[in-house]
C-alpha positions in Angstrom: 69.2 103.4 101.8 72.3 105.7 102.6 74.9 103.3 101.4 78.3 104.2 101.7 81.2 103.1 99.6 83.1 103.1 103.4 80.6 104.0 106.4 82.9 105.2 108.8 80.5 107.0 110.7 78.6 103.4 111.8 81.8 102.1 112.7 82.6 104.7 114.9 79.6 104.5 116.6 80.4 100.9 117.8 83.8 101.6 119.3 82.8 105.3 120.7 83.5 104.8 124.1 87.0 103.3 123.2 88.1 105.8 120.6 87.1 108.8 122.8 88.4 107.7 125.8 91.8 107.1 123.8 92.0 110.2 122.4 90.9 112.0 125.7 94.4 110.1 127.0 96.5 111.7 124.7 94.9 114.9 125.4 95.3 114.5 128.7 98.6 113.8 128.9 99.6 116.4 125.8 101.8 113.8 124.4 100.9 114.5 121.0 104.2 113.9 118.9 106.1 110.6 119.5 104.0 110.1 122.9 103.6 106.6 124.9 100.7 106.1 122.8 102.7 105.7 119.7 104.9 103.3 121.4 102.3 101.2 122.6 100.1 100.7 119.3 103.8 100.2 117.5 104.4 97.3 119.8 100.9 95.7 119.6 101.3 95.9 115.8 104.8 94.1 115.7 102.4 91.4 118.0 100.3 91.0 116.1 102.2 90.9 112.6 104.9 89.0 114.2 107.5 91.1 112.9 110.1 92.3 114.3 110.1 96.0 113.8 107.3 98.5 113.3 108.2 102.3 112.3 105.1 104.5 112.6 105.2 107.4 110.0 103.2 110.0 108.4 101.2 108.3 105.4 102.0 105.0 103.5 103.7 107.0 100.4 106.4 108.3 103.2 106.7 104.5 104.3 107.3 103.5 100.6 110.0 106.7 100.2 112.0 105.9 103.3 111.8 102.2 102.3 113.6 103.1 99.2 115.9 105.8 100.6 117.3 102.9 103.1 117.7 100.6 100.3 120.5 102.9 99.1 119.4 103.3 95.7 121.6 105.7 93.4 120.0 107.5 90.3 119.0 105.5 87.5 118.8 102.2 89.3 115.7 100.5 88.5 112.4 99.6 90.3 110.0 97.3 89.4 106.4 97.6 90.0 102.8 97.0 88.6 101.5 99.4 86.1 97.9 98.5 87.9 97.8 100.2 91.1 97.7 103.5 92.8 100.1 105.9 92.1 102.1 106.4 94.7 104.4 102.9 94.1 105.8 104.8 91.0 105.5 108.4 92.4 108.5 107.9 95.2 110.3 105.9 92.7 110.2 109.0 90.3 110.8 111.3 93.4 114.0 109.6 94.1 115.3 109.9 91.1 115.3 106.0 90.3 113.3 104.6 87.2 110.1 102.9 87.4 110.0 99.9 85.3 106.2 99.3 84.9 105.2 95.3 84.2 101.5 93.9 83.7 99.3 91.9 86.2 98.0 88.9 86.7 94.3 88.7 85.4 92.9 86.5 88.1 94.4 88.3 91.2 95.6 91.9 89.5 98.8 91.3 91.7 102.4 91.3 89.9 102.6 88.5 87.0 105.7 86.8 87.8 106.6 86.5 84.2 106.3 89.8 83.3 108.8 90.4 86.4 111.4 88.2 85.1 111.2 89.7 81.6 111.8 93.2 82.9 114.8 92.4 85.1 118.0 94.0 83.7 121.6 94.7 85.2 120.3 97.9 86.5 117.2 96.2 88.2 117.7 96.8 92.1 114.4 96.3 93.8 111.0 95.0 93.2 107.6 96.7 94.8 104.7 94.2 94.4 101.7 95.6 95.2 99.0 93.0 97.2 96.1 94.8 95.7 92.4 94.9 97.1 93.6 92.8 99.9 95.2 89.4 98.6 98.9 89.0 98.3 101.1 88.8 95.3 102.8 85.4 95.0 105.9 86.4 97.2 107.5 82.7 97.1 107.9 83.1 93.5 109.3 86.8 93.9 111.3 86.4 97.0 113.4 83.4 94.8 113.4 85.4 92.1 114.8 88.3 93.8 117.6 86.0 96.1 118.6 84.6 92.1 118.8 88.4 90.9 120.4 89.9 94.4 117.0 92.1 94.5 115.5 93.8 97.5 111.5 93.4 97.6 109.6 96.4 99.1 105.6 94.9 99.7 103.2 97.6 99.6 100.9 96.0 102.3 98.9 99.4 102.1 95.2 97.5 101.1 96.3 94.3 102.8 96.8 94.7 106.3 95.8 91.5 108.5 96.0 88.8 105.5 98.2 85.8 105.1 100.4 84.0 102.9 101.1 80.7 103.1 104.5 79.0 101.4 104.7 76.1 99.9 106.7 74.3 102.9 103.5 75.2 104.9 104.7 78.3 106.8 103.2 81.2 106.6 103.2 85.0 107.3 101.3 88.3 107.3 101.4 90.7 104.3 104.4 93.2 104.3 106.3 91.2 106.6 107.9 88.7 104.1 109.9 91.2 102.1 113.0 93.3 103.3 110.5 95.9 104.1 107.1 96.2 104.1 104.8 99.4 103.9 101.3 100.0 104.6 98.7 102.8 105.1 96.4 103.6 107.9 94.4 106.0 105.6 91.0 106.2 107.1 89.1 104.1 104.3 91.9 101.2 104.9 90.7 98.1 107.0 92.9 99.8 109.6 92.3 103.1 109.5 92.9 106.6 111.3 91.3 109.4 111.4 93.8 111.2 109.3 96.6 110.5 108.0 99.1 107.5 109.0 101.5 104.8 107.6 104.3 102.5 109.4 107.2 100.3 107.9 107.4 96.7 108.5 110.9 94.6 108.6 112.3 92.0 110.4 116.1 93.4 109.4 117.8 95.4 112.7 120.0 97.3 110.4 117.2 98.5 108.0 115.2 99.0 111.0 117.5 101.5 112.7 118.4 103.0 109.5 114.8 103.9 108.4 113.9 105.1 112.0 116.7 107.6 111.5 115.3 108.6 108.0 111.9 109.2 109.2 113.5 111.8 111.8 115.2 114.0 109.5 118.5 111.3 109.8 119.2 111.7 113.0 119.9 108.6 115.5 121.2 111.1 118.3 119.3 114.1 118.6 121.0 117.0 116.8 123.5 114.8 114.9 122.0 114.1 111.5 124.2 111.1 110.0 122.2 110.4 106.4 119.5 112.6 104.4 116.2 112.1 106.1 112.7 113.7 105.9 110.1 114.7 108.8 107.3 111.5 108.9 105.7 110.4 111.7 102.2 109.2 113.2 100.8 111.2 116.0 99.9 110.3 119.3 95.5 110.9 118.7 95.9 109.0 115.4 97.8 106.1 117.4 95.6 105.8 120.2 92.5 105.5 117.1 94.5 102.8 115.7 95.4 101.0 118.9 91.7 101.1 119.5 91.1 99.2 115.9 93.6 97.0 115.7 91.7 94.9 118.5 88.7 94.7 116.1 91.2 94.3 113.1 90.0 90.2 112.7 86.3 91.0 113.1 86.3 93.6 110.5 87.9 92.0 108.0 85.6 88.7 108.9 83.0 91.1 108.0 84.4 92.1 104.8 84.7 88.3 103.8 81.3 87.9 104.8 79.8 90.4 102.5 82.3 89.5 99.8 80.9 85.7 100.3 77.4 87.2 99.6 78.4 89.3 96.5 80.0 86.0 95.5 76.7 84.1 95.4 74.7 86.5 94.7 76.5 86.9 91.0 77.5 83.4 90.6 74.7 82.5 87.9 75.7 86.0 86.3 77.7 85.5 83.0 78.3 89.0 82.4 80.4 89.3 85.6 83.5 87.8 86.9 83.8 87.6 90.8 87.2 88.7 92.3 89.7 85.3 92.8 91.6 84.4 96.0 94.7 82.8 95.2 95.0 79.3 96.9 98.5 80.4 99.1 96.9 84.1 100.1 94.1 84.9 102.6 91.9 88.0 101.1 91.0 90.9 103.7 88.8 92.7 100.5 89.8 96.3 100.6 88.0 96.7 97.8 85.4 93.9 96.1 86.3 94.6 92.8 84.3 92.8 90.0 85.0 92.5 85.8 82.3 93.2 83.5 81.9 91.5 80.4 80.2 93.0 77.3 79.0 95.9 79.8 78.3 99.5 79.9 80.1 100.3 82.7 79.2 103.9 83.1 75.7 103.2 82.4 75.7 100.3 85.4 77.7 103.1 87.5 74.7 105.3 86.6 72.0 102.8 87.4 73.6 102.1 90.8 73.5 105.9 91.6 69.9 106.2 90.8 69.2 103.6 93.7 71.4 105.2 96.0 74.6 103.3 95.6 78.1 104.5 94.9 80.7 102.5 93.1 84.1 103.1 92.0 86.8 102.4 89.1 90.2 100.9 90.1 92.1 102.1 88.4 90.5 104.1 85.4 94.2 104.7 83.7 97.0 102.0 84.1 100.4 103.8 85.1 102.2 103.6 82.0 99.4 105.9 80.2 99.6 108.6 83.2 101.1 111.8 81.9 103.4 112.1 84.5 104.9 108.7 83.7 104.4 108.1 80.3 107.7 107.0 78.9 109.2 106.3 75.2 109.7 102.8 76.3 106.2 102.2 77.0 102.8 102.8 74.6 99.3 101.7 74.5 98.8 98.3 74.3 102.3 97.3 76.0 100.4 95.8 78.9 96.8 94.3 78.0 95.8 92.7 80.7 96.3 95.9 83.0 94.8 98.1 80.1 91.9 95.9 79.9 91.1 95.6 83.5 90.9 99.4 83.7 88.2 99.2 81.0 86.5 96.6 83.0 86.8 96.5 86.6 84.2 98.0 89.2 84.4 98.1 92.8 81.4 97.9 94.7 80.4 99.0 98.2 82.7 97.1 101.0 82.9 97.7 104.6 82.8 96.3 108.1 79.0 97.6 108.7 77.1 96.5 105.4 73.8 94.7 106.3 72.3 91.9 104.7 69.4 94.0 103.4 72.0 96.5 101.9 73.9 94.2 100.3 70.7 92.3 98.8 69.8 96.1 97.8 73.0 96.1 95.7 73.4 92.8 94.5 69.6 93.1 93.0 70.2 96.5 91.6 73.4 95.1 89.7 71.3 92.1 88.3 68.2 94.0 87.5 70.5 96.2 85.2 72.6 93.3 84.0 69.8 90.7 83.4 
């Protein structure tokens, strides 16, 4: 079997006529930058998420950077973010001359530990960047309450969780990325909603922040050639918007397919004492951008080699926590400071997860894993 971690080729074949038409329409109009297709996708995504403003940008990292720029933070201001995540969350903080304050994560959900955030808040803290890791939301109700109590902004990193939702204790629910002051998402090709290049978007219900972020993303311009603030050049091109607009129509079915694959894995591994399957928090849905298990007393590298011999790829997300990365080593952090994240880096393993997995493929993967462990 030719199993992929993410099979974009088979996904494309199912929507080929729709995608090809969308791309051809853009070519026919020759509106390649800020064309009508970008506006159309923006409006459709706003409707899907139930958010007032979607600002399409060049990629998810740009989205995070522009969001922080809009908060008028000053050099030395502290931004709290998890140490167990992709590098972009800390990267944009450092690039802007701010101070990334890393915290440990919840051992069950892999998202920000609320208790760790509480302990990390100082008079210099100005913002929290929770990461909705692997497809489910951090505990936003607790984070929002904490942020209000300490007059902090929340910028959600929803780059892996688009389409998931969070339910508050009062019964109200909201889509991932639409609960804090600002939300950010990525349209990297492997994402649940991915384009055929780079892309991203910023989400907010705040009119003032929306206007400011649109300007920042456009060289600081609100009026052509009048630059009111220091900005950047970050935009989603029309061809990518055309691809995304097609795939947005299929997003719910894509996420449902991922959930079914996750359920298959869960059932297959439920009696294996050497595997801890992913936990879905009671207040969040899970869209399984990754299906990540925890291994107990297992030689992970040997397991990966065994899977590879069967034609099965696997990945470790993430092998090194941010506080141990050379670029972000700081005198305030040392090995052992974030025991949960450090342990996760040693024991997590992500198995193939995408919209096109067949039952035969899932059976083959699960059998190969269990064959090695049992």
